[in-house]
N, C-alpha and C positions, 0 to 999 in steps of 0.2 A: 610023455613028459617025465623027466626023472624026478627022484624025490627031492634033490637039491634044488631043482627049479621050482617045484611047488613050495618048499620051504621059503625061498626067496620071495615068491609071490605073496605068501601069507605074511611074512615079515614086513614087506612093503605096504600091504593093506593095514596091518596093525599100526605101522608108523603113521600112515595117513590118518587113520582113525584117531590116533593119539593127538596129532597136531590140530585136527579139526575140533576135537574136544577141548583142547587147550585155548584155541582161539575164541571159543564160547565161554569157557569157564573162567579164564583168567581175567578178563575185564569185569565180569560179574563179581568175582571174588575181591578184586581190588576196589570196585565201586562200594561194595558192602563194607569192606574194611575202612574206607576213608569215611563213609557216612557214620559208622559205628564210632570212629575215633573222634570225629567232630562232635557227636552227641555226648560222648563221655567227657570230652574237653569242657563242653558248655556246662553239663551237669556238675562237674568238678569245680567250676568257678562260682556257679549260682547257688547250689544246694547248701554249702556251709553257711551262707548268710540268711537263709530262711529260718523263720522261727520253727521250733520243733513242731508245733501244732499243724503248721501248714506244709511240713515236709512228710510226704506219705511214707518215706522209708523208715520212719520212727514207729509207725503202728501197722504196717503191712508186712507180711511174711517175705515178700519179694521186693526188690528194688524196681522202680518203674523208670526205664530208660527214657530220656527225652523230656522228663517233667521239667528239669532245669532250663532246658532250651525253650520250652513253652512259656515258662515264667519270663525268661529274658525277652522273648518276642513281645509278650504282653506289656511289659515294663517299657520297652523301647517305643512301642506304639502309644502307650499312655503318655510318655514324655513328649512325643511329637504332637499329640493332641492338646496337651497343655501348652506347648509352645505356640500353637495356633491362636490362642486367646490372649487377652491383655494381662490377666493375673498370672498365667503361667509364664508368659514371656518375661514379665517382671521378675518372677523368682529365678528364671534361668539367667537373665542379665545380672541379677545380684550375685548368683553363684559364679558366673564368669568373671565378674569384677573381683571376687575374692581370689580366684585363680590367677588373674592378671597381676595381682600384687605380689605373688609368690615367685621369687627370682628364677629358680630352675624349672618348676612346674609350668610357668608362663610360657617359656619358649617352646617346650615340648607340646603343650596343649594347642597353642596357636598353630604349630606347624601341622600337627595331626588334623586339626579341624579344617585347615585350609585344603589339606590334601582330599579329606572325605567330601568337602563341598564341591571341589573341582570334579572328582570322579563321579559322584552320585547325582549331583544337581546338573551338571553339564553333560547329560548322557547323550546329547545329539552328535557330539563330535569327538569327545575325549576317548581315545583308544578304541574307536568303533571302526577305524579303517586301516588298511595295511598298504604298504608301498615298498618300492625297491629304491635304494640309493647306491651310488657307486662308492663302495667302502669295503676294505681299508686302503685300496690302491685303485688306480684307473684300470678298467677291465674286469674287476672283481665287484660283484653285486651282493648286498645284503638285504634281508627281509627286515622291515621295521614297522612299528605300530605308530601311526600318525596321532600325536597327542592333540595339539591345538596350536594356534598362532602364537608367536612369541610375544609376551606381554611384559609390562613394567619397564624398568631401566634398561633391560637388554633390548627390548623392542625400540626404545628411544635411541639407543646407540647405533642400532643397525639402521633405523630411519635416517639418521644423520649421513649415513653413507649410501643411501638409496638402496638398501638391500631388503628385499621381501623374504623374510625367514619364516621357517615352521619348525616347531618342536617336535622331535621325533624320539622314540624309544627303541634302542637297538638290544634286543634280547639275545643271549647266547643259546646254544643248543647243548643238552636237552632240557635245561632249566630256564624257562622264559621269565621267571620273577626277577632274576638279576640281569644286569645288563648296563648300558650306557645311555645317558642323556645327551642328544646331539641337536645342534641348530643347523638346519639345512636350507639353502635357498630353494623356494618353492619350485621353480623350474627345473631343479636337480632331482625331484622326487617323481617316480613313475607310479602313480596310483594303481592299485589292484581292485578287481571286483570281488575278490573273495573276502569273506567276513573275517572279524578278528578271531573268531572261534576256529575257523578253518587254517588260519595262518598259525595259530598256536599249535594246532595239531601237526602241521607240517614241521614246525620247529621241534616239537618234542620228539617226533618220530625220526628226526634226522634226515627229512626229505623223503621218507618212505611212503607216508600217507599224504598224497597230493589230492586236494578237492577237484571235483569234476569242473570242467569248464566248457562252455558252448558259446562261441562268439555270437551265434544267431540268436540264442536265448537272451543274452545280454545286450543286444543291439538297441531295443527300446530303452533300456535304462541308460545306455550311453547317450542316446539322443536327448533324454530328458535332462541329464546333467550338463550336456553341452549347451542346451538352450537356457538353463539356469545360470551358467557361467558367462553367458554373453551379456 
């Protein structure tokens, strides 16, 4: 074996070692960065409103990361606890009545509250399923998140025409947070067994990371869903 061949083998091994380490280190580094950024963002919002006596940064030599996030979690939980009883509910309703009398704030608050109620309280169906629709033209298929059945005036207009429609969210690649809201006939949607998390991975990776699929493993689930739909 010549020296050039040995050098090529060593270079190939070093390259493989590098990419193997990159596969391990890159997701870990990005995860740590995202978590740290979120904690710093929460601390930056909460800590300025804390009294000096309750803020440990004022009397400790080092800052405690995550203290603001901890306070935010406690406050949110406390608000939820107060809302569950009559006195707390009365206070919350009084505060909401003040917001509802404010012209600009009223519209923003109602819209955000409705979105959070739909996403957090209706966890059984909203954005928990993925599917395929024929879009943007016949023969081309797009991955969508199935939100919920069409509601309100839009549902009434479709019912007048005998149309059974479903609300879906069509996200782009590689940023699934933006996208289009579409109303699709129920029989035009091909439901998928993959979870919403796996569908998001598929979108973000541009189709490179596809979840494992075993038809035999999913057969019992399909049978149960078919029985429920009958």
